[in-house]
N, C-alpha and C positions, 0 to 999 in steps of 0.2 A: 394716483399715488398710493391710495389706501389699498387697492387691489395688488399692487406691486409688493407692498410690505407684507400683506397676507400671504401671497405666493412665496416670497422669500422665507418667511417664517415657517411655512408648511414644509418647504424643502429642507430647511435646517432641522426641523423637528424629525422628519423622516430619516435624515442622515444620522442624527444622534441616536434615535431609536434602533436603527439598523446596526450601528457599531456596538451598542450596549448589549445586544442579544448574541453577539459572537461568542463562540465557545472558547473559554480561556482555561479549561481544565487540563492541567499537564498530565493527568493520569491516563487520558485517553490516547492510546497508541494508534498509529497509522498502520495500514495493512503491510506496507513496505517494512516498517520496523518489526512487526510481528514475524514476517517471513525471514528477515535477517536473524532474529533471535533463534528461530527454529534451526536454521542452518548452523549457526554458531554452537548451539547446544549439541548438535549431532556430530560435531568434530569431523566432518568429511574432508577437511583440508589437511589432515595430519599426513596423508600419503602424497600430497602434492610435491612436485619437484620444482615448480616455478609458479610465479603469479599468473593467474589466468582470469579471463572474464567469460562468463557463461550467460547467454540469453535464455531465460526461461519463459516459455509462452504458457499461459494458464488462464483459466476461467474460474469464477466462483459460482457454485450452484445455489439452489434455493435454501439449503440448510447452512449456508455461509461457510462451505468447505471448499478448499482449494483443489482444483482438478488440473494437474499438469498435463498439458497437451504435448509439448516437446521441449527439448533443450538442444543447443547447438554443440554439445560436447558428448562424443561417444563414450569417453572415459567416465564422466560423472553423471551420465544420464540416469542409470539405475539408482545411484546413491541419492540424487536430488529427488527423484520420483518417490523413493522410499521415505524420505524425510518430509516431503511436502504433501503428497497425494492424500486427500480426504482428511487433512487436518483442519480443524474448525478455527475460523478467525473471530476474534472478539470485536474488532473494529467494524464499523459500518460505512467507511468512506470509499467503498468500492462497489461498483454496480454488478448485479447478478446477470450472468449470461454474456457479458462482454469479454472479448479476448484481449488480454494484456500481455505485453512483453516486458519483462523486468531484467535489466542487466545486472548481474551479480558478480562482483569482483572478489575473487578468492585469493587469499595470500596465505603463505605457510606460517 
């Protein structure tokens, strides 16, 4: 019985310690939010005729810069690459060298 109480207390302590150390800082932005803000600031949607979704495939290099590999829109490819390529991310929630595909919904 004593071992069971000790084990239960240890598990409970580990759970409380794990949740207490979680980041609750609202000022830390995710990479997705940063990319969204870059696109909104660039105003590439002003020439759109209709709502569209573009899949952007990219990686992040060792300097935490976005490297756009491809997009699935011929019309917006150059604009998105100009806005995003080699822009530095402040967030660190994304792994270096991994290929990501981010769907971006653009509205007028």
